N, C-alpha and C positions, 0 to 999 in steps of 0.2 A: 480524609483522603490525602495522600502525600503529593509532593510536587512532581510534575511531569516534565520531561525534557523534550524540546522540539528543536529540529534543525530548521534554519531559516534559509530560503533559496530566493535569489533575486534574478530578475531578467535584465541583463545588461543592455538589451536593445530598447528597453522602455525609457520614456522621457523622465519618469520618476520611479526608478526601480524600487525604492522603499515602499511606494504605494502598491506595487504589484507583488509584494513579498508573499511567498507561500510557506506556510509552517507545516512541517511533517513531524508527527509525534513518534517518539521512540517506543518500541514495545509491540505487543500483540495487537492486531487489528481485527476486531470482531466482525465488522462489516465485510471485510474481505473473506473471512472464514465462512460466513454464511451466504454471501452473495458473490463469490469469487469472480466469475466472468463479468457480471454486471458492474462490479466494483472496478475491475480493470478497465473496462470500456469507459466508465465514467471519468477515469483519470487518464484517458488516452494512452493506455498501455496495450497497444495492439498485439504485440508479439506474446506477452504473457497471457492475454486473453485467448489467443489462438492456441497456445500451449495447454491452457486449462481445458479448452474445448476438445482438443485432440486427446487429452488424458481421459476425459469423461466419455468420449466416443469409443476409445479403446476399452475402457472398463465395461461399457454397455455391450460391445461386441464380444468381449471375453465372457460376460455373463450369459450371453445368448448362445455362443458356440462351444463353450467349454463347460464342463460339469462343476461350476462354482456354486456353492451354497449361498443363500442370501446373507447369512451372517458374515461370511468372508468378504463379500462385496461391500457390506456396510462398514466393515473395519477398514478396508482400503479407502472408501469414500471419506470416512471420518479422519483417517490419518492424512489424507491429501488436504482436507479442509484445514486441519491444524497446521500443516506445513505452510499453506498459503497464508494463514493468519499470522504466522511468525515472520514470514519473508515479505509480506505485502508492502510495508513502509520502506523497506530497502529497495524493492522493485520501483516504488514511486520515486525515490531519490534518483535511481538510475535513469528513469524516464525523464525526469526534470533535467538532469545533466545532459541527456541526449538532445533535448530541445533547446539547450543553450543556457539554462539557468545555472547560476553560480551559487555554491553553498557559502553563505556569508558568515555563519556562525551558529551558536546555540543560544537558546533561551529557556528559562524555567518558569513554570507557573502552576497553580492549582488546576487551571483549565486553559483552554486555548485563548480566551479573552484576556486572562491574567498574563499569560506568556507574551501575547502581542503587546499589551500595555508596557510590560517591562522592556521588551526589545525596542519598541518605538521610543521610549523614554531615554534609552541609552544609545540610540543610533546616531552616530556622528554628532 
């Protein structure tokens, strides 16, 4: 498995911002693709969660009131899940920035633990 890139976000209001660092991986997010709304709520992304819910309700209404076949609905649902998976980590970065976190930099590692060790070893 290759190296993964993570962005590091610090809370400037924390007494020890390096201890409260949040690492967000670059790339596709499988958890968000499969559990979109729940993933967004877990990361306190209220507006994206509301948008996902609105999309799913609109798709359910369209399926109920329009002559859509189940294959077409499945294609729309799958395409939306793939889109969420690709955009999830960027949405998380935007959510962190909105809550006051500052993007401190990048780190690389085989996994999250390795990336954290590398970043903490080189932090100031």
